[in-house]
Structure formats: C-alpha cells, structure tokens
N, CA, C, O and the ligand as a Tripos MOL2 file, in Angstrom:
@<TRIPOS>MOLECULE
protein
  229   227    58     0     0
PROTEIN
NO_CHARGES

@<TRIPOS>ATOM
      1 N           0.8520   -1.2070    0.0000 N.3       1 MET1
      2 CA          0.0000    0.0000    0.0000 C.3       1 MET1
      3 C           0.8830    1.2510    0.0000 C.2       1 MET1
      4 O           1.7930    1.4110    0.8140 O.2       1 MET1
      5 N           0.5760    2.0970   -0.9250 N.am      2 VAL2
      6 CA          1.3590    3.3290   -1.0160 C.3       2 VAL2
      7 C           0.6900    4.4370   -0.2070 C.2       2 VAL2
      8 O          -0.5200    4.6580   -0.2630 O.2       2 VAL2
      9 N           1.5240    5.0980    0.5220 N.am      3 MET3
     10 CA          1.0070    6.2080    1.3120 C.3       3 MET3
     11 C           1.4120    7.5350    0.6770 C.2       3 MET3
     12 O           2.5290    8.0090    0.8790 O.2       3 MET3
     13 N           0.5310    8.1120   -0.0660 N.am      4 PRO4
     14 CA          0.8760    9.3910   -0.7140 C.3       4 PRO4
     15 C           0.9950   10.5300    0.2870 C.2       4 PRO4
     16 O           1.5880   11.5720    0.0090 O.2       4 PRO4
     17 N           0.4290   10.3060    1.4280 N.am      5 LYS5
     18 CA          0.4930   11.3780    2.4260 C.3       5 LYS5
     19 C           1.6140   11.0950    3.4170 C.2       5 LYS5
     20 O           1.8510    9.9540    3.8140 O.2       5 LYS5
     21 N           2.2580   12.1120    3.7820 N.am      6 VAL6
     22 CA          3.2550   11.9830    4.8310 C.3       6 VAL6
     23 C           2.9390   13.0090    5.9020 C.2       6 VAL6
     24 O           2.3770   14.0740    5.6450 O.2       6 VAL6
     25 N           3.3130   12.6520    7.0760 N.am      7 LYS7
     26 CA          3.0780   13.5850    8.1620 C.3       7 LYS7
     27 C           4.2810   14.5040    8.2860 C.2       7 LYS7
     28 O           5.4030   14.0630    8.5350 O.2       7 LYS7
     29 N           4.0280   15.7510    8.1110 N.am      8 ILE8
     30 CA          5.0980   16.7350    8.2490 C.3       8 ILE8
     31 C           4.9140   17.4540    9.5770 C.2       8 ILE8
     32 O           3.8900   18.0770    9.8580 O.2       8 ILE8
     33 N           5.9310   17.3330   10.3460 N.am      9 THR9
     34 CA          5.8560   17.9870   11.6440 C.3       9 THR9
     35 C           6.5490   19.3400   11.5900 C.2       9 THR9
     36 O           7.7150   19.4440   11.2090 O.2       9 THR9
     37 N           5.8440   20.3260   11.9620 N.am     10 VAL10
     38 CA          6.4220   21.6610   12.0020 C.3      10 VAL10
     39 C           6.3250   22.2000   13.4220 C.2      10 VAL10
     40 O           5.4660   21.8030   14.2100 O.2      10 VAL10
     41 N           7.2050   23.0840   13.7050 N.am     11 TRP11
     42 CA          7.1660   23.7010   15.0180 C.3      11 TRP11
     43 C           6.0550   24.7300   15.0800 C.2      11 TRP11
     44 O           5.9070   25.5810   14.2030 O.2      11 TRP11
     45 N           5.3170   24.6240   16.1000 N.am     12 GLY12
     46 CA          4.2560   25.5960   16.2680 C.3      12 GLY12
     47 C           4.1710   26.0050   17.7190 C.2      12 GLY12
     48 O           5.0120   25.6410   18.5410 O.2      12 GLY12
     49 N           3.1700   26.7450   18.0080 N.am     13 PHE13
     50 CA          2.9820   27.2010   19.3800 C.3      13 PHE13
     51 C           1.6200   26.7810   19.8710 C.2      13 PHE13
     52 O           0.6770   26.6140   19.0980 O.2      13 PHE13
     53 N           1.5430   26.6180   21.1570 N.am     14 ARG14
     54 CA          0.2380   26.3110   21.7390 C.3      14 ARG14
     55 C           0.0060   27.2520   22.9060 C.2      14 ARG14
     56 O           0.8440   27.4130   23.7930 O.2      14 ARG14
     57 N          -1.1430   27.8520   22.8670 N.am     15 CYS15
     58 CA         -1.4970   28.7630   23.9440 C.3      15 CYS15
     59 C          -1.8850   27.9690   25.1780 C.2      15 CYS15
     60 O          -2.7140   27.0610   25.1160 O.2      15 CYS15
     61 N          -1.2810   28.3210   26.2910 N.am     16 GLY16
     62 CA         -1.5850   27.6200   27.5300 C.3      16 GLY16
     63 C          -2.9090   28.0280   28.1330 C.2      16 GLY16
     64 O          -3.3840   27.4320   29.0990 O.2      16 GLY16
     65 N          -3.4900   29.0460   27.5490 N.am     17 ARG17
     66 CA         -4.7440   29.5540   28.1100 C.3      17 ARG17
     67 C          -5.9490   28.9900   27.3810 C.2      17 ARG17
     68 O          -6.8960   28.5060   28.0010 O.2      17 ARG17
     69 N          -5.9040   29.0580   26.0440 N.am     18 CYS18
     70 CA         -7.0760   28.6300   25.2840 C.3      18 CYS18
     71 C          -6.7900   27.3900   24.4400 C.2      18 CYS18
     72 O          -7.6440   26.9230   23.6860 O.2      18 CYS18
     73 N          -5.5630   26.8650   24.5830 N.am     19 LYS19
     74 CA         -5.1830   25.6410   23.8770 C.3      19 LYS19
     75 C          -5.1090   25.8130   22.3650 C.2      19 LYS19
     76 O          -5.0220   24.8330   21.6250 O.2      19 LYS19
     77 N          -5.1440   27.0230   21.9250 N.am     20 TYR20
     78 CA         -5.0610   27.2950   20.4970 C.3      20 TYR20
     79 C          -3.6580   26.9600   19.9940 C.2      20 TYR20
     80 O          -2.6600   27.2790   20.6400 O.2      20 TYR20
     81 N          -3.6020   26.3260   18.8540 N.am     21 GLU21
     82 CA         -2.3060   25.9770   18.2870 C.3      21 GLU21
     83 C          -2.1440   26.6730   16.9500 C.2      21 GLU21
     84 O          -3.0830   26.7660   16.1590 O.2      21 GLU21
     85 N          -0.9480   27.1550   16.7160 N.am     22 TRP22
     86 CA         -0.7140   27.8290   15.4390 C.3      22 TRP22
     87 C           0.7430   27.7060   15.0390 C.2      22 TRP22
     88 O           1.6280   27.4370   15.8510 O.2      22 TRP22
     89 N           0.9450   27.9160   13.7500 N.am     23 VAL23
     90 CA          2.2930   27.8580   13.2070 C.3      23 VAL23
     91 C           2.7400   29.2810   12.9000 C.2      23 VAL23
     92 O           2.0140   30.0450   12.2640 O.2      23 VAL23
     93 N           3.9090   29.6240   13.3450 N.am     24 PRO24
     94 CA          4.3920   30.9870   13.1110 C.3      24 PRO24
     95 C           4.5700   31.2760   11.6320 C.2      24 PRO24
     96 O           4.9310   30.3960   10.8510 O.2      24 PRO24
     97 N           4.3180   32.4840   11.2700 N.am     25 ARG25
     98 CA          4.4440   32.8730    9.8550 C.3      25 ARG25
     99 C           5.8800   32.7350    9.3910 C.2      25 ARG25
    100 O           6.1460   32.2970    8.2720 O.2      25 ARG25
    101 N           6.7880   33.1080   10.2490 N.am     26 ASP26
    102 CA          8.1980   33.0560    9.8810 C.3      26 ASP26
    103 C           8.8880   31.9600   10.6840 C.2      26 ASP26
    104 O           9.2800   32.1780   11.8300 O.2      26 ASP26
    105 N           9.0350   30.7940   10.0880 N.am     27 PRO27
    106 CA          9.6070   29.6440   10.8020 C.3      27 PRO27
    107 C          11.0520   29.8790   11.2180 C.2      27 PRO27
    108 O          11.5580   29.2300   12.1340 O.2      27 PRO27
    109 N          11.7100   30.8120   10.5400 N.am     28 ASP28
    110 CA         13.1150   31.0640   10.8460 C.3      28 ASP28
    111 C          13.2900   32.0100   12.0210 C.2      28 ASP28
    112 O          14.3720   32.1460   12.5900 O.2      28 ASP28
    113 N          12.2130   32.6410   12.3530 N.am     29 SER29
    114 CA         12.3100   33.6000   13.4410 C.3      29 SER29
    115 C          12.4230   32.8750   14.7750 C.2      29 SER29
    116 O          11.7030   31.9130   15.0430 O.2      29 SER29
    117 N          13.3200   33.3490   15.5850 N.am     30 LYS30
    118 CA         13.4920   32.7490   16.9110 C.3      30 LYS30
    119 C          12.5730   33.3950   17.9320 C.2      30 LYS30
    120 O          12.4160   32.9320   19.0620 O.2      30 LYS30
    121 N          11.9820   34.4730   17.4830 N.am     31 ASP31
    122 CA         11.1490   35.2150   18.4160 C.3      31 ASP31
    123 C           9.8080   34.5170   18.6130 C.2      31 ASP31
    124 O           9.1800   34.0470   17.6640 O.2      31 ASP31
    125 N           9.4020   34.4670   19.8390 N.am     32 GLU32
    126 CA          8.0960   33.8970   20.1140 C.3      32 GLU32
    127 C           7.0490   34.9940   19.9640 C.2      32 GLU32
    128 O           7.3130   36.1790   20.1640 O.2      32 GLU32
    129 N           5.8780   34.5570   19.6120 N.am     33 PRO33
    130 CA          4.7960   35.5400   19.4490 C.3      33 PRO33
    131 C           4.5800   36.3320   20.7330 C.2      33 PRO33
    132 O           4.7640   35.8330   21.8430 O.2      33 PRO33
    133 N           4.1960   37.5410   20.5450 N.am     34 LYS34
    134 CA          3.9540   38.4140   21.6970 C.3      34 LYS34
    135 C           2.6880   38.0260   22.4350 C.2      34 LYS34
    136 O           2.5560   38.1850   23.6490 O.2      34 LYS34
    137 N           1.7700   37.5110   21.6440 N.am     35 PHE35
    138 CA          0.5160   37.1290   22.2770 C.3      35 PHE35
    139 C          -0.1740   36.0620   21.4570 C.2      35 PHE35
    140 O           0.1440   35.8460   20.2880 O.2      35 PHE35
    141 N          -1.1150   35.4090   22.0850 N.am     36 CYS36
    142 CA         -1.8620   34.3770   21.3900 C.3      36 CYS36
    143 C          -2.7690   35.0170   20.3480 C.2      36 CYS36
    144 O          -3.5130   35.9450   20.6670 O.2      36 CYS36
    145 N          -2.7200   34.5410   19.1170 N.am     37 PRO37
    146 CA         -3.5680   35.1270   18.0650 C.3      37 PRO37
    147 C          -5.0400   34.8310   18.2660 C.2      37 PRO37
    148 O          -5.9020   35.4360   17.6280 O.2      37 PRO37
    149 N          -5.3180   33.9030   19.1490 N.am     38 SER38
    150 CA         -6.7150   33.5420   19.3580 C.3      38 SER38
    151 C          -7.3480   34.3370   20.4910 C.2      38 SER38
    152 O          -8.3560   35.0210   20.3140 O.2      38 SER38
    153 N          -6.7210   34.2250   21.6650 N.am     39 CYS39
    154 CA         -7.3190   34.8860   22.8220 C.3      39 CYS39
    155 C          -6.5900   36.1710   23.1790 C.2      39 CYS39
    156 O          -6.9570   36.8790   24.1160 O.2      39 CYS39
    157 N          -5.5410   36.4550   22.4040 N.am     40 LYS40
    158 CA         -4.8020   37.7110   22.5740 C.3      40 LYS40
    159 C          -4.0790   37.7990   23.9060 C.2      40 LYS40
    160 O          -3.6430   38.8750   24.3140 O.2      40 LYS40
    161 N          -3.9540   36.6770   24.5760 N.am     41 SER41
    162 CA         -3.2940   36.7230   25.8710 C.3      41 SER41
    163 C          -1.7840   36.8220   25.7080 C.2      41 SER41
    164 O          -1.1800   36.0110   25.0060 O.2      41 SER41
    165 N          -1.1730   37.8040   26.3480 N.am     42 PRO42
    166 CA          0.2860   37.9320   26.2770 C.3      42 PRO42
    167 C           0.9750   36.8870   27.1380 C.2      42 PRO42
    168 O           2.1970   36.7420   27.1070 O.2      42 PRO42
    169 N           0.1800   36.1710   27.8990 N.am     43 TYR43
    170 CA          0.7510   35.1530   28.7880 C.3      43 TYR43
    171 C           0.4930   33.7500   28.2760 C.2      43 TYR43
    172 O           0.4410   32.7950   29.0500 O.2      43 TYR43
    173 N           0.3320   33.6330   26.9800 N.am     44 TRP44
    174 CA         -0.0060   32.3360   26.3930 C.3      44 TRP44
    175 C           1.0720   31.2960   26.6690 C.2      44 TRP44
    176 O           0.7840   30.1020   26.7600 O.2      44 TRP44
    177 N           2.3340   31.7600   26.8020 N.am     45 ASN45
    178 CA          3.4280   30.8060   27.0030 C.3      45 ASN45
    179 C           3.8860   30.7510   28.4410 C.2      45 ASN45
    180 O           4.8790   30.1030   28.7730 O.2      45 ASN45
    181 N           3.1550   31.4320   29.2780 N.am     46 LYS46
    182 CA          3.5180   31.4120   30.6870 C.3      46 LYS46
    183 C           2.7080   30.3380   31.4040 C.2      46 LYS46
    184 O           1.4900   30.2560   31.2470 O.2      46 LYS46
    185 N           3.3870   29.5320   32.1770 N.am     47 PRO47
    186 CA          2.6590   28.5110   32.9240 C.3      47 PRO47
    187 C           1.7190   29.1630   33.9250 C.2      47 PRO47
    188 O           2.0140   30.1940   34.5290 O.2      47 PRO47
    189 N           0.6180   28.5350   34.0620 N.am     48 ARG48
    190 CA         -0.3700   29.1090   34.9630 C.3      48 ARG48
    191 C           0.0860   28.9360   36.4070 C.2      48 ARG48
    192 O           0.3050   27.8230   36.8840 O.2      48 ARG48
    193 N           0.2150   30.0250   37.0580 N.am     49 LYS49
    194 CA          0.6750   29.9580   38.4440 C.3      49 LYS49
    195 C          -0.5080   29.9700   39.3910 C.2      49 LYS49
    196 O          -1.6030   30.4360   39.0780 O.2      49 LYS49
    197 N          -0.2290   29.4360   40.5520 N.am     50 ASN50
    198 CA         -1.2590   29.5080   41.5680 C.3      50 ASN50
    199 C          -1.3800   30.9540   42.0350 C.2      50 ASN50
    200 O          -0.5040   31.7850   41.7980 O.2      50 ASN50
    201 N          -2.4490   31.2110   42.6760 N.am     51 LYS51
    202 CA         -2.6240   32.5620   43.1650 C.3      51 LYS51
    203 C          -1.4620   32.9340   44.0790 C.2      51 LYS51
    204 O          -1.0470   32.1730   44.9540 O.2      51 LYS51
    205 N          -0.9800   34.0900   43.8450 N.am     52 VAL52
    206 CA          0.1500   34.5380   44.6600 C.3      52 VAL52
    207 C          -0.3120   34.7190   46.1010 C.2      52 VAL52
    208 O          -1.2040   35.5100   46.4070 O.2      52 VAL52
    209 N           0.3120   33.9770   46.9380 N.am     53 ALA53
    210 CA         -0.0590   34.0710   48.3430 C.3      53 ALA53
    211 C           0.3170   35.4360   48.8850 C.2      53 ALA53
    212 O           1.4450   35.9030   48.7330 O.2      53 ALA53
    213 N          -0.6220   36.0340   49.4970 N.am     54 LYS54
    214 CA         -0.3250   37.3480   50.0580 C.3      54 LYS54
    215 C           0.5990   37.2160   51.2600 C.2      54 LYS54
    216 O           0.4750   36.2960   52.0690 O.2      54 LYS54
    217 N           1.4880   38.1210   51.3490 N.am     55 ALA55
    218 CA          2.4370   38.0870   52.4800 C.3      55 ALA55
    219 C           1.6850   38.4220   53.7450 C.2      55 ALA55
    220 O           1.3580   39.5780   54.0160 O.2      55 ALA55
    221 N           1.4290   37.4180   54.4880 N.am     56 GLY56
    222 CA          0.6950   37.6840   55.7290 C.3      56 GLY56
    223 C           0.8370   36.4950   56.6560 C.2      56 GLY56
    224 O           0.4480   36.5260   57.8230 O.2      56 GLY56
    225 N           1.4060   35.4560   56.0950 N.am     57 LYS57
    226 CA          1.5520   34.2640   56.9260 C.3      57 LYS57
    227 C           2.9940   34.1210   57.3800 C.2      57 LYS57
    228 O           3.3260   33.1740   58.0940 O.2      57 LYS57
    229 ZN         -4.9060   31.7120   23.5670 Zn       58 ZN58
@<TRIPOS>BOND
     1     1     2 1
     2     2     3 1
     3     3     4 2
     4     3     5 am
     5     5     6 1
     6     6     7 1
     7     7     8 2
     8     7     9 am
     9     9    10 1
    10    10    11 1
    11    11    12 2
    12    11    13 am
    13    13    14 1
    14    14    15 1
    15    15    16 2
    16    15    17 am
    17    17    18 1
    18    18    19 1
    19    19    20 2
    20    19    21 am
    21    21    22 1
    22    22    23 1
    23    23    24 2
    24    23    25 am
    25    25    26 1
    26    26    27 1
    27    27    28 2
    28    27    29 am
    29    29    30 1
    30    30    31 1
    31    31    32 2
    32    31    33 am
    33    33    34 1
    34    34    35 1
    35    35    36 2
    36    35    37 am
    37    37    38 1
    38    38    39 1
    39    39    40 2
    40    39    41 am
    41    41    42 1
    42    42    43 1
    43    43    44 2
    44    43    45 am
    45    45    46 1
    46    46    47 1
    47    47    48 2
    48    47    49 am
    49    49    50 1
    50    50    51 1
    51    51    52 2
    52    51    53 am
    53    53    54 1
    54    54    55 1
    55    55    56 2
    56    55    57 am
    57    57    58 1
    58    58    59 1
    59    59    60 2
    60    59    61 am
    61    61    62 1
    62    62    63 1
    63    63    64 2
    64    63    65 am
    65    65    66 1
    66    66    67 1
    67    67    68 2
    68    67    69 am
    69    69    70 1
    70    70    71 1
    71    71    72 2
    72    71    73 am
    73    73    74 1
    74    74    75 1
    75    75    76 2
    76    75    77 am
    77    77    78 1
    78    78    79 1
    79    79    80 2
    80    79    81 am
    81    81    82 1
    82    82    83 1
    83    83    84 2
    84    83    85 am
    85    85    86 1
    86    86    87 1
    87    87    88 2
    88    87    89 am
    89    89    90 1
    90    90    91 1
    91    91    92 2
    92    91    93 am
    93    93    94 1
    94    94    95 1
    95    95    96 2
    96    95    97 am
    97    97    98 1
    98    98    99 1
    99    99   100 2
   100    99   101 am
   101   101   102 1
   102   102   103 1
   103   103   104 2
   104   103   105 am
   105   105   106 1
   106   106   107 1
   107   107   108 2
   108   107   109 am
   109   109   110 1
   110   110   111 1
   111   111   112 2
   112   111   113 am
   113   113   114 1
   114   114   115 1
   115   115   116 2
   116   115   117 am
   117   117   118 1
   118   118   119 1
   119   119   120 2
   120   119   121 am
   121   121   122 1
   122   122   123 1
   123   123   124 2
   124   123   125 am
   125   125   126 1
   126   126   127 1
   127   127   128 2
   128   127   129 am
   129   129   130 1
   130   130   131 1
   131   131   132 2
   132   131   133 am
   133   133   134 1
   134   134   135 1
   135   135   136 2
   136   135   137 am
   137   137   138 1
   138   138   139 1
   139   139   140 2
   140   139   141 am
   141   141   142 1
   142   142   143 1
   143   143   144 2
   144   143   145 am
   145   145   146 1
   146   146   147 1
   147   147   148 2
   148   147   149 am
   149   149   150 1
   150   150   151 1
   151   151   152 2
   152   151   153 am
   153   153   154 1
   154   154   155 1
   155   155   156 2
   156   155   157 am
   157   157   158 1
   158   158   159 1
   159   159   160 2
   160   159   161 am
   161   161   162 1
   162   162   163 1
   163   163   164 2
   164   163   165 am
   165   165   166 1
   166   166   167 1
   167   167   168 2
   168   167   169 am
   169   169   170 1
   170   170   171 1
   171   171   172 2
   172   171   173 am
   173   173   174 1
   174   174   175 1
   175   175   176 2
   176   175   177 am
   177   177   178 1
   178   178   179 1
   179   179   180 2
   180   179   181 am
   181   181   182 1
   182   182   183 1
   183   183   184 2
   184   183   185 am
   185   185   186 1
   186   186   187 1
   187   187   188 2
   188   187   189 am
   189   189   190 1
   190   190   191 1
   191   191   192 2
   192   191   193 am
   193   193   194 1
   194   194   195 1
   195   195   196 2
   196   195   197 am
   197   197   198 1
   198   198   199 1
   199   199   200 2
   200   199   201 am
   201   201   202 1
   202   202   203 1
   203   203   204 2
   204   203   205 am
   205   205   206 1
   206   206   207 1
   207   207   208 2
   208   207   209 am
   209   209   210 1
   210   210   211 1
   211   211   212 2
   212   211   213 am
   213   213   214 1
   214   214   215 1
   215   215   216 2
   216   215   217 am
   217   217   218 1
   218   218   219 1
   219   219   220 2
   220   219   221 am
   221   221   222 1
   222   222   223 1
   223   223   224 2
   224   223   225 am
   225   225   226 1
   226   226   227 1
   227   227   228 2
@<TRIPOS>SUBSTRUCTURE
     1 MET1         2 RESIDUE 1 A MET
     2 VAL2         6 RESIDUE 1 A VAL
     3 MET3        10 RESIDUE 1 A MET
     4 PRO4        14 RESIDUE 1 A PRO
     5 LYS5        18 RESIDUE 1 A LYS
     6 VAL6        22 RESIDUE 1 A VAL
     7 LYS7        26 RESIDUE 1 A LYS
     8 ILE8        30 RESIDUE 1 A ILE
     9 THR9        34 RESIDUE 1 A THR
    10 VAL10       38 RESIDUE 1 A VAL
    11 TRP11       42 RESIDUE 1 A TRP
    12 GLY12       46 RESIDUE 1 A GLY
    13 PHE13       50 RESIDUE 1 A PHE
    14 ARG14       54 RESIDUE 1 A ARG
    15 CYS15       58 RESIDUE 1 A CYS
    16 GLY16       62 RESIDUE 1 A GLY
    17 ARG17       66 RESIDUE 1 A ARG
    18 CYS18       70 RESIDUE 1 A CYS
    19 LYS19       74 RESIDUE 1 A LYS
    20 TYR20       78 RESIDUE 1 A TYR
    21 GLU21       82 RESIDUE 1 A GLU
    22 TRP22       86 RESIDUE 1 A TRP
    23 VAL23       90 RESIDUE 1 A VAL
    24 PRO24       94 RESIDUE 1 A PRO
    25 ARG25       98 RESIDUE 1 A ARG
    26 ASP26      102 RESIDUE 1 A ASP
    27 PRO27      106 RESIDUE 1 A PRO
    28 ASP28      110 RESIDUE 1 A ASP
    29 SER29      114 RESIDUE 1 A SER
    30 LYS30      118 RESIDUE 1 A LYS
    31 ASP31      122 RESIDUE 1 A ASP
    32 GLU32      126 RESIDUE 1 A GLU
    33 PRO33      130 RESIDUE 1 A PRO
    34 LYS34      134 RESIDUE 1 A LYS
    35 PHE35      138 RESIDUE 1 A PHE
    36 CYS36      142 RESIDUE 1 A CYS
    37 PRO37      146 RESIDUE 1 A PRO
    38 SER38      150 RESIDUE 1 A SER
    39 CYS39      154 RESIDUE 1 A CYS
    40 LYS40      158 RESIDUE 1 A LYS
    41 SER41      162 RESIDUE 1 A SER
    42 PRO42      166 RESIDUE 1 A PRO
    43 TYR43      170 RESIDUE 1 A TYR
    44 TRP44      174 RESIDUE 1 A TRP
    45 ASN45      178 RESIDUE 1 A ASN
    46 LYS46      182 RESIDUE 1 A LYS
    47 PRO47      186 RESIDUE 1 A PRO
    48 ARG48      190 RESIDUE 1 A ARG
    49 LYS49      194 RESIDUE 1 A LYS
    50 ASN50      198 RESIDUE 1 A ASN
    51 LYS51      202 RESIDUE 1 A LYS
    52 VAL52      206 RESIDUE 1 A VAL
    53 ALA53      210 RESIDUE 1 A ALA
    54 LYS54      214 RESIDUE 1 A LYS
    55 ALA55      218 RESIDUE 1 A ALA
    56 GLY56      222 RESIDUE 1 A GLY
    57 LYS57      226 RESIDUE 1 A LYS
    58 ZN58       229 GROUP 0 **** ****
C-alpha cells in the first residue's frame, strides 16, 4: 500500500490559556509571538501559576 500522504511535523505554538495551536508565519524567526492570536493573551506561554499568596503568613 502506497502512502501518498506523509506527516510533516512543524514547530508551532500552543497557547496555555485557550489551547489554540498555530504555526508561526516566519519559521526562521526565533522570536516567540507576543501574544496568542486567538485569545490575545500575552501570557499564552507562561505557565499558569497559583494565586500569589499574600504576604501575611
Ligand atoms: Zn490563547
């Protein structure tokens, strides 16, 4: 059986907030997107942190 299709893996990004995945327009660019193109969150690549405990304990 001939498989005319091949799976091409490209580097992309995934938003940690809305799970949106996209491929950068410029694959050669080392720069990460400033924000998620879907939810516009500038923290798309930041791990979700727990609520910052207030200094009181
Ligand atoms: Zn997003």
